[in-house]
C-alpha positions in Angstrom: -30.1 14.3 1.1 -33.3 15.9 2.3 -33.6 19.3 3.9 -36.1 21.8 5.0 -36.3 25.3 6.5 -39.3 26.4 8.5 -38.9 30.0 9.9 -40.5 30.8 13.2 -41.5 27.2 14.0 -40.7 25.2 17.1 -38.7 22.1 16.1 -40.1 18.6 16.9 -38.2 16.4 19.3 -35.9 14.3 17.2 -36.3 11.3 19.5 -38.9 8.7 18.5 -42.2 9.0 20.4 -42.0 5.4 21.5 -38.3 5.4 22.3 -37.1 5.1 25.8 -33.7 6.4 27.0 -31.0 3.9 26.7 -29.6 3.0 30.2 -26.0 4.1 30.1 -24.0 6.9 31.8 -24.9 10.3 30.3 -22.0 12.7 30.0 -22.4 16.3 31.0 -22.1 19.0 28.3 -19.8 22.0 28.5 -21.3 24.6 30.8 -22.4 22.0 33.3 -25.9 21.4 31.8 -27.1 17.8 31.9 -28.0 16.4 28.5 -31.4 15.1 29.5 -32.4 18.6 30.9 -31.0 20.7 28.1 -33.1 23.9 27.8 -35.2 24.6 24.7 -37.1 27.5 26.3 -35.7 30.0 23.8 -37.9 31.0 20.9 -36.8 29.1 17.8 -36.9 31.6 14.9 -35.6 29.3 12.1 -34.9 25.6 11.6 -33.0 23.7 8.8 -32.7 19.9 8.6 -30.9 17.5 6.3 -29.9 13.8 6.1 -26.7 12.5 4.7 -26.0 8.9 3.5 -22.9 7.0 4.9 -20.4 8.0 2.2 -17.3 10.1 2.3 -18.7 12.9 0.2 -21.4 13.5 2.8 -18.9 15.2 5.1 -18.3 18.0 2.5 -22.0 18.2 1.8 -22.7 18.7 5.5 -20.1 21.4 5.8 -21.6 23.2 2.8 -25.1 22.9 4.2 -24.2 24.4 7.6 -22.1 27.2 5.9 -25.0 28.1 3.6 -27.6 28.0 6.4 -25.6 30.2 8.8 -24.6 32.6 6.0 -28.3 33.0 5.2 -29.1 33.7 8.8 -26.4 36.4 9.0 -24.2 34.5 11.5 -20.9 34.8 9.6 -18.9 35.2 12.8 -19.5 31.7 14.0 -19.6 29.9 10.6 -16.0 28.6 10.9 -16.5 27.1 14.4 -19.8 25.5 13.4 -18.4 24.0 10.2 -15.4 22.5 12.0 -17.6 20.9 14.7 -20.1 19.7 12.2 -17.4 18.2 10.0 -16.1 16.1 13.0 -19.5 14.9 14.2 -20.7 14.0 10.7 -17.5 12.2 10.1 -18.0 10.1 13.2 -21.5 9.2 12.0 -21.0 8.4 8.3 -17.4 7.1 8.4 -16.8 5.6 11.9 -20.4 4.6 12.7 -21.2 3.9 9.1 -24.9 5.1 9.3 -27.0 7.9 7.9 -26.4 11.3 9.7 -29.4 13.6 10.5 -28.3 17.2 10.8 -30.6 19.8 12.5 -29.8 23.5 12.7 -31.8 25.7 15.1 -31.7 29.5 15.3 -32.8 31.2 18.5 -32.2 34.5 20.4 -29.3 32.9 22.3 -27.4 31.8 19.2 -27.3 28.7 17.0 -27.9 25.1 18.1 -26.7 22.2 15.9 -27.6 18.5 16.4 -26.0 15.5 14.7 -27.8 12.2 15.0 -26.6 8.7 13.8 -28.4 5.3 13.9 -25.7 3.5 15.9 -26.7 3.9 19.6 -24.5 1.0 20.6 -21.4 2.9 19.7 -20.7 4.7 22.9 -18.9 8.0 22.8 -15.4 7.5 24.3 -15.7 10.0 27.1 -15.7 9.2 30.8 -15.0 12.2 33.0 -13.7 15.6 32.1 -12.6 16.7 28.7 -9.0 16.9 29.7 -8.7 13.2 29.6 -9.3 12.9 25.9 -5.6 12.9 24.9 -4.0 14.2 21.8 -6.1 16.1 19.2 -4.6 13.9 16.5 -6.0 10.6 17.9 -8.9 9.1 16.0 -11.4 8.7 18.9 -13.0 11.5 20.9 -11.7 14.4 18.8 -15.2 15.7 17.9 -16.2 16.0 21.6 -12.8 17.6 22.4 -13.5 20.3 19.9 -17.0 20.7 21.2 -15.6 21.3 24.7 -13.1 23.8 23.3 -15.3 25.8 20.9 -19.0 25.4 21.9 -20.7 27.4 24.7 -22.8 24.3 25.6 -22.8 20.8 24.3 -24.0 17.3 25.2 -24.8 13.7 24.2 -28.0 11.7 24.3 -28.7 8.0 23.6 -31.9 6.3 22.7 -32.5 2.7 21.6 -32.4 3.7 17.9 -30.3 6.9 17.8 -27.3 8.7 19.3 -27.4 12.5 19.2 -24.5 14.9 19.8 -25.5 18.6 20.0 -23.6 21.9 20.6 -24.7 25.5 20.9 -22.7 28.6 19.7 -23.5 32.1 21.0 -23.4 34.9 18.6 -20.8 37.5 19.7 -21.8 41.1 20.4 -21.0 43.3 17.5 -22.2 46.5 15.8 -25.3 46.1 13.8 -24.5 45.4 10.1 -20.7 44.7 10.6 -19.3 41.9 8.5 -16.0 41.7 10.3 -14.3 43.8 13.0 -10.8 43.9 14.4 -9.9 44.1 18.1 -9.6 47.4 20.0 -5.9 48.3 19.9 -3.9 50.9 21.8 -3.2 54.1 19.8 0.5 53.3 19.5 -0.2 50.0 17.7 -2.4 51.6 15.0 -0.8 51.9 11.5 0.8 55.2 10.7 -0.8 57.4 8.0 -0.8 61.0 6.8 -3.1 63.6 8.2 -5.4 62.7 5.4 -5.4 59.3 3.8 -5.6 59.6 0.1 -6.9 56.7 -2.0 -6.2 57.0 -5.7 -9.0 55.5 -7.7 -7.8 54.7 -11.2 -9.9 52.9 -13.8 -8.2 51.0 -16.7 -10.1 50.1 -19.9 -10.0 46.8 -21.7 -6.8 47.7 -23.6 -4.9 48.8 -20.5 -5.3 52.5 -20.9 -6.3 54.9 -18.1 -10.0 56.0 -18.4 -10.5 57.6 -14.9 -8.2 59.4 -12.6 -9.5 61.0 -9.3 -8.3 63.9 -7.3 -6.4 61.8 -4.8 -4.5 60.3 -7.7 -3.6 63.9 -8.8 -2.4 64.7 -5.3 -0.3 61.5 -4.9 1.4 61.5 -8.3 1.1 65.0 -9.6 -0.6 64.2 -12.9 -3.9 65.8 -13.8 -6.6 63.6 -15.3 -6.1 65.2 -18.8 -2.4 64.3 -18.7 -2.9 60.6 -18.2 -6.3 59.7 -19.7 -5.8 57.4 -22.6 -2.2 56.5 -21.7 -1.4 52.8 -20.7 -0.8 52.4 -17.0 2.3 50.4 -17.8 3.9 53.8 -18.8 3.6 55.0 -15.2 4.0 51.7 -13.3 7.4 50.6 -12.0 6.8 46.8 -11.7 9.3 44.9 -9.5 11.1 42.2 -11.3 11.1 39.3 -8.9 13.3 36.4 -10.0 11.2 33.5 -11.1 8.0 35.6 -11.5 6.7 36.0 -15.0 3.6 38.1 -14.1 3.8 41.9 -15.0 1.4 44.8 -14.5 -0.4 44.0 -17.8 -1.1 40.4 -16.6 -2.2 41.6 -13.1 -4.7 44.0 -14.7 -6.4 41.0 -16.5 -7.0 39.0 -13.3 -10.4 39.1 -11.6 -8.8 40.3 -8.3 -5.3 41.2 -7.3 -3.5 42.8 -4.3 0.1 43.7 -4.0 2.9 46.3 -4.1 4.5 48.1 -7.0 5.5 51.7 -7.8 4.1 54.7 -9.8 6.4 57.3 -11.3 5.3 60.8 -10.4 5.8 64.0 -12.5 9.4 64.4 -11.2 10.3 60.8 -12.2 10.5 59.6 -8.6 8.9 56.2 -8.0 6.2 56.3 -5.3 5.8 52.9 -3.7 2.1 52.0 -3.5 -0.1 49.2 -2.3 -2.8 48.4 -4.8 -6.1 46.5 -4.9 -7.4 45.6 -8.3 -10.9 44.5 -9.1 -12.0 43.5 -12.6 -15.5 44.6 -13.5 -17.6 45.2 -16.6 -20.0 48.0 -17.5 -23.7 47.7 -18.6 -22.5 47.2 -22.2 -20.4 44.2 -21.2 -17.0 45.9 -21.7 -14.5 44.8 -19.0 -12.3 47.3 -17.1 -10.2 47.2 -14.0 -10.7 49.5 -11.0 -7.4 50.1 -9.1 -7.4 51.5 -5.5 -3.9 52.8 -4.7 -2.5 54.1 -1.4 1.1 54.7 -0.2 2.8 51.5 0.5 3.1 52.2 4.3 -0.7 52.8 4.5 -1.6 49.3 3.1 -3.8 48.6 6.2 -6.3 50.9 4.5 -6.9 48.4 1.7 -5.5 45.1 3.0 -7.9 42.5 4.3 -7.5 42.2 8.1 -6.1 38.9 9.4 -8.7 36.5 11.0 -8.5 35.1 14.5 -7.3 38.2 16.4 -8.2 37.9 20.0 -8.6 40.6 22.6 -7.8 38.2 25.4 -4.3 38.9 26.6 -3.8 35.3 27.9 -4.9 33.9 24.6 -2.6 36.3 22.8 0.4 35.2 24.8 -0.4 31.6 24.2 -0.8 32.0 20.5 2.5 33.8 20.3 4.2 30.8 21.9 2.5 28.4 19.5 4.3 27.3 16.3 2.1 28.4 13.4 3.3 25.3 11.5 2.0 23.0 14.2 -1.3 25.0 14.4 -2.0 24.2 10.8 -0.5 20.7 10.5 -1.1 19.4 14.0 1.2 17.9 16.5 3.2 15.7 16.1 3.9 16.5 12.5 4.4 13.5 10.1 8.1 12.6 9.7 7.8 11.6 6.1 7.1 13.8 3.0 4.0 11.9 1.8 2.4 12.0 5.2 3.2 15.7 5.5 1.7 16.5 2.1 -1.4 14.4 2.6 -2.1 16.1 6.0 -1.5 19.5 4.4 -4.1 19.0 1.7 -6.6 17.6 4.2 -6.2 20.5 6.6 -6.3 23.1 3.8 -9.5 21.6 2.5 -11.1 21.6 5.9 -9.8 25.2 6.6 -11.6 26.6 3.6 -14.5 24.1 3.6 -13.6 22.8 0.2 -14.6 19.7 -1.7 -11.1 18.9 -2.8 -7.5 20.0 -2.3 -4.2 19.3 -4.0 -0.6 20.0 -3.6 2.0 20.0 -6.4 5.8 20.2 -6.1 8.0 22.0 -8.6 10.9 20.5 -10.5 14.3 21.9 -9.9 14.1 24.2 -12.9 10.6 25.3 -11.9 9.2 24.5 -15.4 6.8 21.7 -14.3 4.7 20.9 -11.3 4.1 17.3 -10.2 1.1 16.2 -8.2 2.2 14.7 -4.9 -1.0 14.8 -2.8 -4.7 15.3 -3.3 -8.0 14.6 -1.6 -11.5 14.6 -3.1 -10.2 14.2 -6.7 -10.5 11.2 -9.1 -7.6 8.7 -9.1 -6.5 10.1 -12.5 -5.5 13.3 -10.8 -3.4 11.4 -8.3 0.3 11.2 -7.7 3.0 12.2 -10.2 0.9 13.7 -12.9 2.7 16.7 -14.3 1.7 20.1 -15.7 3.9 22.9 -17.1 4.3 26.2 -15.3 3.6 28.6 -18.1 0.8 30.7 -19.5 -1.5 29.1 -22.1 -4.1 26.5 -22.5 -3.5 23.3 -20.5 -0.7 25.1 -18.5 -0.6 26.2 -14.9 -0.1 29.9 -15.5 -1.2 31.1 -12.1 1.1 28.9 -10.1 3.6 31.6 -9.1 1.2 33.8 -7.3 -2.1 33.6 -5.3 -5.1 33.3 -7.6 -8.8 33.0 -7.1 -11.0 31.5 -9.9 -14.7 32.1 -9.4 -15.9 29.8 -12.2 -13.6 27.4 -14.1 -16.4 26.7 -16.5 -15.9 30.2 -18.0 -12.1 29.8 -18.1 -11.4 26.1 -18.9 -7.8 25.0 -18.6 -6.8 27.7 -16.0 -6.0 24.9 -13.6 -5.4 21.8 -15.8 -5.4 19.5 -12.8 -9.1 20.1 -12.3 -10.3 19.6 -15.9 -13.3 17.2 -15.9 -13.5 16.9 -12.1 -16.7 19.0 -11.6 -14.9 21.6 -9.6 -15.9 25.2 -10.5 -14.2 27.6 -8.0 -10.6 27.3 -6.8 -8.1 29.2 -4.8 -4.4 28.5 -5.4 -1.3 29.8 -3.6 2.4 29.2 -4.3 4.9 27.6 -1.9 8.1 29.6 -2.0 11.4 29.3 -0.3 13.8 32.3 -0.6 11.8 33.6 -3.6 12.0 30.3 -5.4 8.8 28.5 -6.4 8.8 25.1 -4.7 5.2 24.1 -5.1 1.5 25.1 -5.3 -1.4 24.5 -2.9 -5.0 24.7 -4.0 -8.5 24.2 -2.6 -11.5 23.7 -4.9 -15.2 23.5 -4.6 -18.1 22.3 -6.8 -20.0 25.6 -6.5 -19.0 28.8 -8.2 -17.9 31.9 -6.5 -17.0 30.2 -3.2 -13.7 32.0 -2.6 -12.4 35.5 -2.3 -9.2 37.3 -1.5 -9.7 36.7 2.2 -9.5 32.9 1.7 -6.5 33.3 -0.6 -4.7 35.3 2.2 -5.6 32.6 4.7 -4.3 29.8 2.5 -1.2 31.8 1.6 -0.5 32.3 5.3 -0.7 28.6 5.8 1.4 27.9 2.7 4.1 30.2 4.0 4.2 28.3 7.3 4.7 24.9 5.7 6.8 25.8 2.7 10.1 25.4 4.4 9.1 22.2 6.1 7.9 20.7 2.8 11.0 21.8 1.0 13.2 20.3 3.7 11.3 17.0 3.6 11.5 17.0 -0.2 15.2 17.5 -0.2 15.6 14.7 2.4 13.5 12.4 0.2 15.5 13.4 -2.9 18.8 12.7 -1.1 17.5 9.2 -0.1 16.3 8.6 -3.7 19.7 9.6 -5.1 21.6 7.4 -2.8 19.4 4.5 -3.7 19.7 5.4 -7.4 23.5 5.3 -7.1 23.4 1.9 -5.5 21.0 0.7 -8.2 23.1 2.0 -11.0 26.3 0.5 -9.6 24.6 -2.9 -9.3 23.1 -2.6 -12.8 26.5 -1.7 -14.3 28.1 -4.8 -12.6 25.4 -7.1 -13.9 25.4 -5.7 -17.4 29.2 -5.8 -17.6 29.2 -9.5 -16.5 27.8 -10.8 -19.8 28.4 -10.5 -23.5 25.4 -12.6 -24.5 22.8 -10.5 -26.3 19.7 -12.4 -25.0 20.9 -12.4 -21.5 21.6 -8.6 -21.7 18.0 -8.0 -22.9 16.7 -10.1 -20.0 18.8 -8.2 -17.5 17.6 -4.9 -18.8 14.0 -5.8 -18.3 14.5 -7.5 -14.9 16.3 -4.5 -13.5 13.4 -2.2 -14.4 10.5 -4.4 -13.3 9.3 -3.8 -10.7 11.9 -1.3 -9.4 11.1 1.4 -12.0 8.0 0.3 -13.8 5.2 -2.3 -13.7 6.0 -3.6 -17.2 8.8 -3.2 -19.7 9.3 -3.9 -23.4 12.6 -3.7 -25.2 12.8 -3.0 -29.0 16.0 -3.6 -30.9 17.1 -2.2 -34.3 19.5 -4.4 -36.3 20.8 -1.6 -38.6 19.7 1.8 -39.8 17.6 0.3 -42.6 15.7 -2.1 -40.3 12.5 -1.4 -38.4 12.4 -1.7 -34.6 11.7 -5.3 -33.5 10.0 -6.3 -30.2 12.7 -8.4 -28.6 11.6 -8.8 -24.9 8.6 -8.2 -22.7 8.3 -8.5 -19.0 5.6 -7.7 -16.4 5.7 -8.1 -12.7 2.8 -10.6 -13.1 4.0 -13.4 -15.4 0.5 -14.3 -16.4 0.1 -10.9 -18.2 3.3 -11.1 -20.3 1.7 -13.0 -23.2 -1.2 -10.5 -23.4 1.1 -7.5 -23.4 3.3 -9.1 -26.0 0.3 -9.8 -28.2 -0.9 -6.3 -27.8 2.4 -4.6 -28.6 2.9 -6.8 -31.7 -0.3 -5.3 -33.2 1.0 -1.7 -32.6 3.5 0.1 -34.7 6.7 0.4 -32.7 7.7 3.9 -31.4 9.8 6.1 -33.6 13.5 5.7 -33.0 14.2 9.3 -32.0 17.7 9.8 -30.7 16.9 12.8 -28.5 17.7 12.0 -24.9 15.0 11.8 -22.2 11.7 10.0 -21.7 8.8 10.8 -24.0 5.2 9.7 -23.5 3.8 7.0 -25.8 0.1 6.9 -25.7 -0.5 4.1 -28.3 -0.5 1.1 -26.0 -3.1 2.5 -23.6 -5.4 3.7 -26.5 -5.2 0.3 -28.3 -5.8 -1.6 -25.1 -8.8 0.5 -24.3 -10.3 0.0 -27.7 -9.6 -3.8 -27.6 -11.3 -4.0 -24.2 -14.3 -2.0 -25.4 -14.7 -4.3 -28.4 -14.4 -7.4 -26.2 -17.0 -6.0 -23.8 -19.4 -5.2 -26.7 -19.0 -8.7 -28.2 -19.6 -10.3 -24.8 -22.9 -8.4 -24.6 -23.9 -9.4 -28.1 -23.7 -5.8 -29.4 -21.3 -6.4 -32.3 -22.2 -7.6 -35.7 -22.4 -11.4 -36.2 -24.6 -14.2 -34.9 -26.2 -13.2 -31.6 -25.3 -16.5 -30.0 -21.6 -15.9 -30.4 -20.1 -14.6 -27.1 -16.4 -14.0 -26.7 -14.9 -15.9 -23.8 -11.6 -13.9 -23.8 -13.0 -10.7 -22.3 -11.2 -11.3 -19.0 -7.6 -11.4 -20.3 -8.4 -8.5 -22.6 -9.7 -6.3 -19.8 -6.8 -7.3 -17.6 -4.3 -6.4 -20.3 -6.0 -3.1 -20.9 -5.7 -2.3 -17.1 -2.1 -3.4 -17.0 -1.0 -1.0 -19.8 -3.6 1.7 -19.2 -1.4 4.1 -17.3 1.5 6.3 -18.4 3.9 4.7 -20.9 7.2 6.3 -21.7 9.9 5.4 -24.3 13.7 6.0 -23.8 16.1 5.6 -26.7 18.9 3.1 -26.5 21.8 5.1 -28.1 25.3 3.6 -28.4 28.1 5.0 -30.5 25.9 7.7 -32.0 23.3 5.3 -33.2 19.9 4.3 -32.0 20.1 0.5 -31.4 16.7 0.2 -29.7 14.1 1.6 -27.3 13.3 0.8 -23.7 9.6 1.1 -23.0 8.3 1.4 -19.5 4.7 1.3 -18.4 2.4 1.8 -15.5 -1.1 0.3 -14.9 -4.3 2.4 -15.2 -4.2 5.9 -13.7 -0.6 5.7 -12.5 2.2 8.1 -13.5 6.0 8.1 -13.3 7.7 10.4 -10.9 10.4 12.6 -12.4 13.2 11.1 -10.3 12.3 7.6 -11.6 12.4 8.8 -15.2 15.8 10.4 -14.6 17.1 7.1 -13.1 15.6 5.2 -16.1 17.4 7.5 -18.5 20.8 6.7 -16.7 20.0 3.0 -16.9 19.1 3.2 -20.6 22.5 4.7 -21.4 24.4 1.9 -19.6 22.1 -0.8 -21.0 22.5 0.6 -24.6 26.3 0.3 -24.4 26.1 -3.2 -22.9 23.6 -4.3 -25.6 25.8 -2.9 -28.3 28.9 -4.6 -26.8 27.0 -7.9 -26.8 26.0 -7.3 -30.5 29.6 -6.6 -31.5 30.8 -9.6 -29.6 28.2 -11.8 -31.2 29.2 -10.5 -34.6 32.9 -11.1 -33.9 32.2 -14.6 -32.6 30.1 -15.4 -35.7 32.9 -14.2 -38.0 35.4 -16.2 -36.0 33.3 -19.3 -36.2 32.8 -18.9 -40.0 36.5 -18.3 -40.6 37.5 -21.3 -38.5 35.1 -23.5 -40.3 36.8 -22.5 -43.5 40.2 -23.3 -42.1 39.4 -26.8 -40.9 38.3 -29.7 -43.1 34.5 -30.1 -43.3 34.8 -33.8 -42.5 37.4 -36.5 -42.2 37.6 -39.2 -44.9 37.0 -42.8 -44.0 40.2 -44.9 -44.5 39.9 -48.6 -44.9 42.1 -50.4 -42.3 42.9 -47.2 -40.2 41.0 -45.6 -37.4 41.3 -41.8 -37.3 40.1 -39.4 -34.5 40.6 -35.6 -34.2 39.9 -33.3 -31.2 40.4 -29.5 -31.7 40.0 -26.8 -29.0 40.6 -23.1 -29.6 41.7 -21.0 -26.7 39.5 -18.1 -25.5 35.8 -17.9 -24.7 33.7 -18.0 -27.9 36.9 -17.9 -30.1 37.2 -20.7 -32.6 39.8 -19.0 -34.7 43.3 -20.2 -33.7 46.8 -20.9 -34.9 46.5 -24.7 -34.6 45.1 -26.7 -37.5 44.8 -30.2 -38.8 43.9 -31.9 -42.1 43.5 -35.4 -43.6 42.8 -35.7 -47.3 43.2 -38.2 -50.1 46.2 -37.7 -52.4 45.9 -40.6 -54.9 44.5 -44.1 -55.0 45.2 -45.7 -51.6 47.3 -42.8 -50.3 46.3 -40.1 -47.9 48.0 -37.0 -46.7 47.8 -35.8 -43.1 49.1 -32.7 -41.3 48.9 -31.0 -37.9 50.5 -27.6 -37.4 50.8 -24.6 -35.2 51.1 -21.1 -36.4 52.7 -18.6 -34.0 50.0 -16.6 -32.2 46.2 -16.7 -32.4 43.4 -14.7 -34.0 43.0 -13.4 -37.5 46.7 -13.0 -38.3 47.5 -16.6 -37.3 44.3 -17.7 -39.1 45.6 -16.1 -42.4 48.8 -18.3 -42.3 46.7 -21.3 -41.2 44.5 -20.9 -44.3 47.6 -20.5 -46.5 49.2 -23.6 -45.1 46.3 -26.0 -45.3 45.3 -25.1 -48.8 48.9 -25.1 -50.1 49.5 -28.5 -48.6 46.5 -30.0 -50.4 47.4 -28.4 -53.7 51.1 -29.3 -53.6 50.6 -32.9 -52.4 48.1 -33.6 -55.1 50.7 -32.4 -57.7 52.7 -35.5 -56.8 55.5 -33.7 -54.8 57.2 -35.5 -52.0 56.8 -34.4 -48.4 60.1 -32.4 -48.2 59.3 -30.7 -51.5 55.8 -29.8 -50.3 57.1 -28.2 -47.1 59.9 -26.3 -48.8 57.5 -24.6 -51.3 55.2 -23.8 -48.3 58.1 -22.2 -46.5 58.7 -20.0 -49.5 55.0 -19.0 -49.7 55.0 -18.0 -46.0 58.2 -15.9 -46.4 56.6 -14.2 -49.3 53.9 -12.8 -46.9 56.5 -10.4 -45.6 55.5 -8.6 -42.4 52.3 -10.6 -42.2 54.2 -13.9 -42.1 54.3 -16.1 -39.1 56.6 -19.0 -38.4 54.9 -22.4 -38.5 55.6 -25.8 -36.9 54.2 -28.6 -39.0 54.0 -32.3 -39.0 53.2 -33.6 -42.5 53.0 -37.2 -43.6 51.6 -39.6 -46.2 49.7 -42.7 -45.1 49.2 -45.8 -47.2 47.4 -48.9 -45.8 48.8 -52.3 -46.8 47.0 -55.5 -47.5 48.6 -57.4 -44.6 46.8 -55.0 -42.1 49.7 -52.7 -41.4 50.2 -49.1 -42.7 53.3 -47.3 -44.1 53.9 -43.7 -43.2 56.3 -41.1 -44.6 56.7 -38.3 -42.1 58.4 -34.9 -42.0 58.5 -33.1 -38.6 59.4 -29.4 -39.2 59.8 -27.9 -35.7 56.7 -29.6 -34.4 56.3 -31.8 -31.3 57.4 -35.3 -32.4 54.7 -37.8 -33.1 54.5 -40.7 -30.7 54.1 -44.4 -31.6 52.3 -46.6 -29.1 53.1 -50.3 -29.7 50.8 -53.1 -28.7 53.1 -54.1 -25.9 52.7 -50.6 -24.3 56.0 -49.1 -25.3 56.0 -45.5 -26.6 58.7 -44.1 -28.9 59.0 -41.0 -31.2 58.1 -41.8 -34.8 60.2 -39.0 -36.3 63.2 -36.8 -35.8 63.0 -33.0 -35.3 63.8 -30.7 -38.3 63.7 -26.8 -38.8 60.4 -25.0 -38.6 58.9 -23.1 -41.5 58.8 -19.3 -42.1 62.2 -18.5 -40.6 65.0 -19.7 -43.0 64.8 -19.4 -46.8 66.9 -22.5 -47.6 65.7 -25.6 -46.0 67.0 -29.1 -46.4 64.2 -31.4 -45.2 64.0 -35.1 -45.4 61.3 -37.7 -44.7 61.3 -40.7 -42.5 59.4 -44.0 -43.0 57.4 -45.6 -40.3 55.4 -48.8 -40.4 52.4 -49.2 -38.1 51.7 -52.8 -37.2 48.2 -54.0 -36.2 47.3 -52.5 -32.8 49.8 -49.6 -33.1 48.7 -46.0 -32.5 50.3 -42.9 -33.9 49.6 -39.8 -31.7 50.2 -36.3 -33.1 49.6 -33.2 -31.0 50.3 -29.4 -31.0 52.4 -27.7 -28.3 49.2 -26.5 -26.5 49.0 -30.1 -25.2 52.6 -30.6 -24.2 53.0 -27.1 -22.7 49.9 -27.4 -20.4 51.0 -25.8 -17.1 50.0 -25.8 -13.5 52.2 -23.3 -11.7 55.9 -24.4 -12.3 54.8 -27.9 -13.5 54.4 -28.7 -17.2 53.0 -31.8 -18.8 55.8 -32.0 -21.4 56.7 -34.8 -23.8 57.4 -37.2 -21.0 54.1 -36.6 -19.3 52.3 -37.1 -22.6 54.2 -40.4 -23.2 53.2 -41.6 -19.7 49.5 -41.0 -20.5 49.8 -42.7 -23.8 51.2 -45.9 -22.3 47.8 -46.3 -20.5 46.0 -46.4 -23.8 46.9 -49.9 -25.0 44.0 -51.7 -26.6 41.9 -48.5 -26.9 40.3 -47.3 -30.1 41.6 -44.1 -31.8 38.6 -42.2 -30.4 39.2 -43.5 -26.9 42.9 -42.6 -27.1 42.2 -39.0 -28.2 39.5 -38.6 -25.4 41.9 -39.9 -22.7 44.7 -37.6 -23.8 42.3 -34.6 -23.7 40.9 -35.5 -20.2 44.5 -35.8 -18.9 45.4 -32.5 -20.3 42.3 -30.7 -18.9 42.8 -32.3 -15.4 46.5 -31.4 -15.3 45.6 -27.7 -14.5 42.6 -26.0 -12.9 42.8 -22.9 -15.2 41.3 -22.8 -18.6 43.7 -23.6 -21.5 45.7 -20.5 -22.7 46.7 -22.0 -26.0 45.0 -23.8 -28.9 45.1 -27.6 -28.8 44.8 -30.2 -31.5 45.0 -34.0 -31.2 45.2 -36.4 -34.1 45.2 -40.1 -33.3 45.5 -42.9 -36.0 45.4 -46.6 -35.1 45.7 -49.7 -37.1 43.2 -52.2 -35.9 44.3 -55.7 -34.8 43.7 -58.5 -37.3 41.1 -60.4 -35.3 39.0 -57.2 -35.1 38.6 -56.9 -38.8 
């Protein structure tokens, strides 16, 4: 930017000497003066010029240039109008036209003339005819000229082949010499009421809060003489109102650079005198600070209070302003119907109103302990949405959020407004947004220069904040209601999905997929096997699948977060810091700045920088707590410069509780399944022996998903040379109790049979052992036999069927017949008289043994039964033992559409035909 100020000189014509007027219609300026004939006959007493490059920051610089120029010329009354018009015209030049803007300010005896020139003459001003046809003030095109028509005394537009110039002229209002501001002339009955003599108590407070000066008016108002109060703390006399939600007291107010407000002073009789006070913090020549307090009776506050701006003496204008909604005056019409749009327009209008370089708006949490950034303009992206600061006094905390505050120079008081740390802003004015005395937010405007704002700007901004506070709170509650409804739907769906699986890996995947991208950009799940184990990175997910491996590699190099059981999300800064360091090292290696051969250049800089950007935002950790134990952590992350909003963190906390319970249920189910599988493996023979001359096939199916521990069992084992024992049984019930009897039966059979006992003796001793179990005993159906192959190709069997479905013999001609007779089951009667039957299997014969889960297979009222099983077996002539068992199982499964409700075991033995040997 270049600028110059030449007092008393006639300005040169901004048009090029060789330039000819461009042939297009020339609009007429306000006041009816044609553009090409605009008068410059007045004596130019000062001139200031500047040029601004086509960037967004130039608009704020142009506003500051005009404000400083007119302030220096003593034209404070027209500064606001000039700044508004300049802002619009420079915006048109540098933003919409995209060219440099040349700004010229001229001072003359008639007022001030300002010209804005851009280098885009082909962009014609959208104005044909009178100003009334320009439409809504909120439309993008033509608003600058509409403001010129409304505010300027004269204005116009001029085109040349190389430039387009828009100018306006503002007349300086008549006023008493030396006046900085003046209110309108009012009828006597509208003037504020005061006593015959207005008394202003002047009280000076030293650095420790004690009264050091007390004037005569103070004596008259409160009854104390100077000797009585000098050296006493003002807090002994002040009756400070205790406003709910306000932590500032009289002691804090005396430490502020400026303060205005109401409180009470107790007089000599103990009566509280309401006063209106204006405090100013000063320091003496020795550098000691003190506070000067001007006090008047509360009903006489007009004596000290800054007058409101914009009062008009025009009666018509007054009636129009009274009918205008103050909210629409500030926000514009129509107002945005969404919260984000309303907040963004609020900060933009606040910035323009106070001619600031930036503005921000924060909304308070429900408990008013934190403020969350929801809208800003002119600040770096790191200060953008959802960053949070606490509302308390102290370093890094927003202690002035509950009341209007003006900070002349933040460099002398770092941390006063944490949001502005490191932004280059020096002066700031902040005001609270309150609804029914409750803090709902904070609105602030900041500037790069020091000392830009005073109490007057604070009052103007507070007036605007009061107008919009209710609308903002209403929009916020509406948004919150929509978010909560969406959250309930999300949690219901999440609960259904998590309850639909008991698989641990699938539960981990569901947890991550539900959070990305609904709640976070990336997610990592850590699990903890037991209290003595370290957290283990079990699952990583990013909305961009190509970044998953990079994030997983990065997190594997970082110590996992501590498994803290306290509820709520806590910030975890390690991933962002490590990613930044890794990206920095990769960048240095790529530039050859690291140690090592200069020719080595790392080719992996791209993925490293991408990973750093992906995890460079806010990262939070939520504990997964189930049954009073931390079983893992759910880590959620955002990319660079992004933060989580409070509602999302609350929703994530609800999800983490449900996910933790689902994950722990999956763990318990997996452990139970593993135990069941291990137990069942111990109850079944590890492998079947190979018997010369006999084919053997077994199929076993336990009822229940993932449950391999049942009451059915089978066994085939050698007894002596050439003889084998076989058994198939069914214990009443399923699960661990049935498994206990199953284990007893199988191992007892092997032991007793190998002792040389006959079949009936083996089963009688087993019956006694079952009864000895007492209450834990279960009755048992059992088919036990001994098999001995013969040299002629047949096989002899000795069979005892104790309450079990009868074995079926399939002859080579297709006939099926029982191979034994039924006898009493075991575990019921103490004295059993069992006997064995002898059966010879000829070559090609099949012996089929099953449990009742096969014969009692049901489909509605129908049951497969012994006859149905026999019918299926008749179709198995000529099949091997394996084929026979498979066909029986397929028939059983197809008999009903439902899953089997009982355990099933099938044992098929076949003597091969002689020609097959």
